N, C-alpha and C positions, 0 to 999 in steps of 0.2 A: 717680580720686577715689572715695571711699567715701561713699555716701549711704544713709540708712535706707529700707527698703522694708516695706510691710505684708506679713504672712505670707500664704501661700496658704491656701485653705479646707480644711476637714476632709476633703472628698472627695479633694483632691490628696494629703493626708497618707496617706489610706488606700491610694491607689494606690501612693504612694512606698514605704510600709511593705512592701507585698506584693512590689513589683518590685525594690527595691534592697537590702533587708536581711532576712535570715532568722535570723541568729545573731550574737552578740557574745561577747567574752571580757572579763570584768572584770579589774581590776588584780590580784586574788588568784587568778586562774586559773579562776574560776567561769564555766561556759558558760551563757548564757541564750538563749532562743529566743522568737520572736513568740508572744504570747498569742493563743489562739483562743477565741471570735471576736475579731477585731482591734479594739483600742482605741487611739485616737490622742489627741494633745495638741498645743497650740501655745502658746508663751509669747513675750512681748516686754515685759519689765517690769523694775523695779528689783531688784537683788540684795539678798536678805535675809540669807543666810548662806552660808558655805563650810564644808563638812564634809570636811576633808582625809583623814581616815582611811578614809572610804567613797567618796572621789572624787565628791562630790555638790555641786550648787549648788541653792539654794532661791530661787525667784522666783515671784511671782504665785500662791503657794500650792502650787506643784509642786516636788517634790524630783527634780532631774534627775541621772541617773547618767552619768558620763563613763567609757566602757569603754576598755580598752587597745586592742582591735581591734574593728572592725565588718566582718563578712564577710572576715576575714583581713587587712584594711587598717588600719594604725595610725590611731587617732582623734586629731585635733588640734583645738585650740580656736582659732577664727578671731579675728583682731585681737589675737593675743598673740605675744610674741617673747622669746627668751632670747638675750643677746649675751655674748661673752667680753670679756676685758680689752683686746682690740684693736678692739672694736666690730664684730666679725664675727658675723653671725647664726648661732645654733646651732639655729634652727628654732622653731616655736611650742610652747606648753605642751601637754603630753600627760598621760595618767594617771600616767605614771612620774615626771613633773616637776611634778605637781599642786600641791605645796607652794609652788612659785614664785608662785602666784596670790595668796597671802595678803598683807595689808598689813604684818604683822609681819616677814615674810621680805623683802619688798620694801624696807622701811625699813632693815633691819639686814644680814642675811646676803647678800642679792643685790645690794645697791647697789655700784656701781663708781665710785670717786672718781678714777680715773686719767683721763688724756687720751689720745686717739689722734692722734698726729701734731701738726700745728700747728692745734689746735682746742681747744674747751672740754671740759668734763667729759663723760664717756661717759654714765653713768646714776647721777647723784648720789643719787637716791632720789625717790619719788613726792611730788608736791605736791598730790595730791587722792586721797582715799580711795575704795575701791570701795563704801563705804556713805555714806549721807547724813550730813551733819555733825551733825544732831540725834541720830541713832542712835550715831554713832561717839564723840560726846562724852559719852554717857550712862554711867550706872553699868554696871560689868561684869555681864553676865548669863551664867549658867552655860550652856556649850555654844555660845555665839555667838562668831564669829571677829572680835572687835573689842574695842578697849579705848581709854579716853580717853588713856592714856599714848602709844599709837601714833598716835592722831589728833593729839596735840600735836606729836609729832615731825614728822608730815607738814606741819602748818601752819607750824612753824618752818622747815622746808626751803623752803616756798613763799616766805616773807618773805626768807630769806637769799638765795635765787637771784634773785628779782625785784629786790631792792635792788641786788645786784651788777650785774645786767644794766642796770638804769636808769642806774647811775653810768658806764656805758660811752659814753653819748651826750651830746653837748653840749646846753646849755640851749636850749629851744625845740623840740627834736626831739619830745618828748612833752608832753602838757598840763602846765601849771604846777601843777595840783592832782593830778598823777598819783599821788603817794605816798598822798595821802588817799583817792583812789578805790580803791586796791588794799587799803586797810584800815589804813594806818598813821595812827592817830588820837591825839588828846590825851585827857586825863582827862575832858574835857567832850564828847568825840566829835567835836571840830572836826578839820578836815584839817590835817595837819602841814605846816610850812613846809619845802619841799625844800632850802632853803639854811641851815636852822637845825639845832639839835641835835635828833635824833629823840626823841620822848617815850618813856617807859618801855614796854617790851614788853608789860606786862600790860594796857595800854590799847588795843593794836592789835586790830583786828576782822577776822578771817579771813572772807572772803565765804562765805556759806552756799551749799551745793551739794548736789545730789542724788547718789546713788551710781551705780554701774555698771548698765548694762542687760544682761540675759541674753536672748539671742535664739536660739530653737530650735524645731524642730517634729519630732515623731517618733511612736513607737509604744510600747506597753507590752510588756515582755519578762518572762519568768518563768524561774526556775531549777528544778532538779529537785525542790526542796521546795515549789514553788508561790509563792515570794516574788516580788513584782512590782518592776520597775524601769522608770522612764521614761527612755528612751534616744532622743536625737535621731537620726533616720535619713533626714531629707529635706534635701537640700542647699539652702542659702540663701546667695546671694552667694559661692558657691564653697566653703563650709564647712558642717559639720553643726551646729555650735553656735558662738556668738560671745559674747565678753565685751567690752562697749564702755563706756569711761568716759564718752564723749560723742562726738558727731559734729558739732561746731560747725564752721562754715565762715567763713573770712575771705578775701576776694578783693580785689585792688587792685594799685596800683603801689607798688613798693618805695621807701620813703622813706629808709631808712638801714639799714646792717648792721654788726655788730660781731663780730669773732672773740673767743671767750672765753679763759679761762685755767683753771687747776686748781680755782678756786672759782666759776667763772661759765660757764654754757653759751653756745655760739654763739647769737646772736639777731639779729632784724631787726624793722623797724617798717613796718607797713602802716596808713596813716591815723593813728589814735591808738591802735592796738593794738600792744603789745609782744609779739612772738612769740618764745618760747624753744624751742630744740630739745628734744624730749621727754626728760625725765629719769627717767621711770618704767621700771624694769627689766623690767616685765611687758608693756609696750605697744610697738608698733613705731615706728620712725622711718625713713621712706622718702622720699628726695628723688628726684623723677622729672623727667628732662630731656627733651630732644628725642627724639622717636620712642619715648617710654616708657623711655628708657635711665636706668640708675641714676647718681646724682651724689653724690659724697662731700661730707661737711660742709665739709671744707677747701676744695674747689673751689668750692662754692656761696658760701661766705663771701668768697672772693676774686673770683669772676667775676660774681656777681649785682650789677649796677650800679643805682644809683638810677634810678627810672623803669621798671625791668623789671616786667612783669606777672606777678604771683605768685598762686597759689591754694593755700590751706592748709586742711587738715582736722585738727582736734585737739580737746583739751579746754580749754574756757575756765574761768578761775577769776575770778569777778567780771566787771567790765565791760571792763577794758582789758588783760587778760593771757591769752595762749593758749600752751599747750604743744603744739607741732606734732607730729603723728604721720605725716602725709603732706604733703609740699610738692611742688607742681607748678610747675616753672620751664621752660615748654615751649620756650624759646629757648636753653637751655644744653645743651652736650654735653661731658662730662668726657673729655678725651683718654685718661685712664688706662683707660677701658673698651675702647678699641680699635675696636669696632664693636658694633652692636646690631640685633637683629631682633625685632619684636614683632607679635603678632596681636591685634586688638581682640576681646576675649572674646565679646562679644555678636554678632559677625559669623559665628561658626562655624555652619554649616548643612549637613545631609546629606539628600539626596533619593535613595532607592534607585533611582529610575528615571533620575536625571540625574547625581548625583554630589555631590562636596564643594565647598562655597563658603566663602571666608574673605577677610578684608581686613586689611592691616597696614602696617607702616612699617619702613624700614631706614635706618641712618645709620652711617658716611658712604657715599655712593654713587659719588662721583667716582673713576674708575679701578678700580672694583670690580664684581664680578659676583655676583648672587644667584640661587641655584638651590634646588630642593627635591626630595625623594625620599621615597617611602613605605617603611615597614618594620614589623616586629613583633618585640617583645622585644629592641629595640636592634640588630637586624640589618636593614640597609637594602639592598634589592635593587630591580631594575627600573630604568626610565629615570630619568636625572637631567634635570630640566626647568628651563630657564632662565626667570627672571622678568623679565630685563632688557628684552625687547621690549615688555612691557606696563607698565613702571614709569612713574609720573607723577613726574617729577623736579622738585625745588625747588632750583635751583642756588645760590640765596642762602643757604639753610640746609644745603646739601649732604646732603639727605635725599630719600627717595622713598617713594611709597605704591604698594602693589600691591592689586589687586582681582581675585580669582579666582572665577569662577562655574562651577558644575556640572562640576568636574573629574572625569572618569569613572573613573579608575583607582584611586580610593580604595575600600577594602573594610573594613567594620567587623569582619570576622573575621580576614582575612589581612594587612591593611595598616592597622592601627589607629594607627600613629604616622606623623608627618611630620617630616622633618628639613630645616631651612633651613641653607644654607651660604653664608656671605659670604666671598669670597676675592679677592685681588688679581688683576686680569684678566691682567696680563702674566706674573707669576711663578707664579701658582697658589697662593700661600701662603694658608692658611686664616686668616681674621681672627676669625671667630666661627661656631660651630655651635650651633643651638638646636633642641631636640626638643619637640614637643607631642604628647601622647596625645589626639588629637582625638576619638576614639571615646569615651574616658572622659569628656572634657569634655562631650560631648553625651549621656552616659548610655546609650550603645549597648552 
């Protein structure tokens, strides 16, 4: 699950800038290097503007530049995603795909109204702007990436999708005044009768909301002409910069679920909250099952039974509606995955005097063997080490946990990668291979 954290202090940023990043290449090929003496910044605040031409985000008074590469590695925006018409992820938004971040493109160009398999719409369009409703509804200002016309389209999408999803459930599943609470009101502001004729659209009240949060920490860089650029170069939660619509959390037992259609997302109900699968083409949608394994929307809608314990992170709109970006259903395993191996990110550790430590999970384990091997540049040599002797098996869930401490053969220079292989014990057929660049994860 993704939860917000406070940024590290300025001293940490200074160290990170010197140790992790010396140069970057902007989208137009301009090379920039660290300014001397070093200057740093930290931001965690609302988005004020997107400058597509210059690949810049403005937040808390800072103009942040998103480069193409940082020290030769492609720069990606955390908590973003681009998907194709089959709902296959094409990766996060980068400097090259920066225009995907705008509300206007998310509403029109990048929306995907198709369905993938037996499920609801893929990415019908955003239901919440990257800007606060007060700003997005305001008069168009020169140079600002927002307009009241696009905001109205976003609000219309919200009402369209939520009304459709609400209609999928029998009476009593959601509060009797649900439509009124989501903003469908009469001329006098009264709640609409869910069984009556909806009042005219012009009386509906879209719940007010804040915009996206930009999260980043980094250093000032300069080009050959002395122009300055604020570039995030300190990793926070696995990325150098994040764009978060919200990180609202809803946890509880599943009350009901509904498979969508071409006009309706898949959805489910926890308590009195209607949760719709994320429809914003810029933001992720990940369903996480047993041992951290991925679960498809189709399988989740069919296999998540009433009473199942579900945790959701997403963006709320008003009091009773959430668009899910991460769904955790820890008791589900999608058979289409075959097998899965994961390492809990915060458990990686390396001590030069003792070795590498890590902890993780594997599923399924019955009749299978889990091994690991070290390598460099995707070439794996040396001994193949079996984890089966130390696995803690849960026969009910057919999963197992491994806990490795102080493994001495790891080397941050010559053995920076570790490959886990899950195979059938008898036939030797490989079910899953998973590679982690453990030294990169630890910043070594």
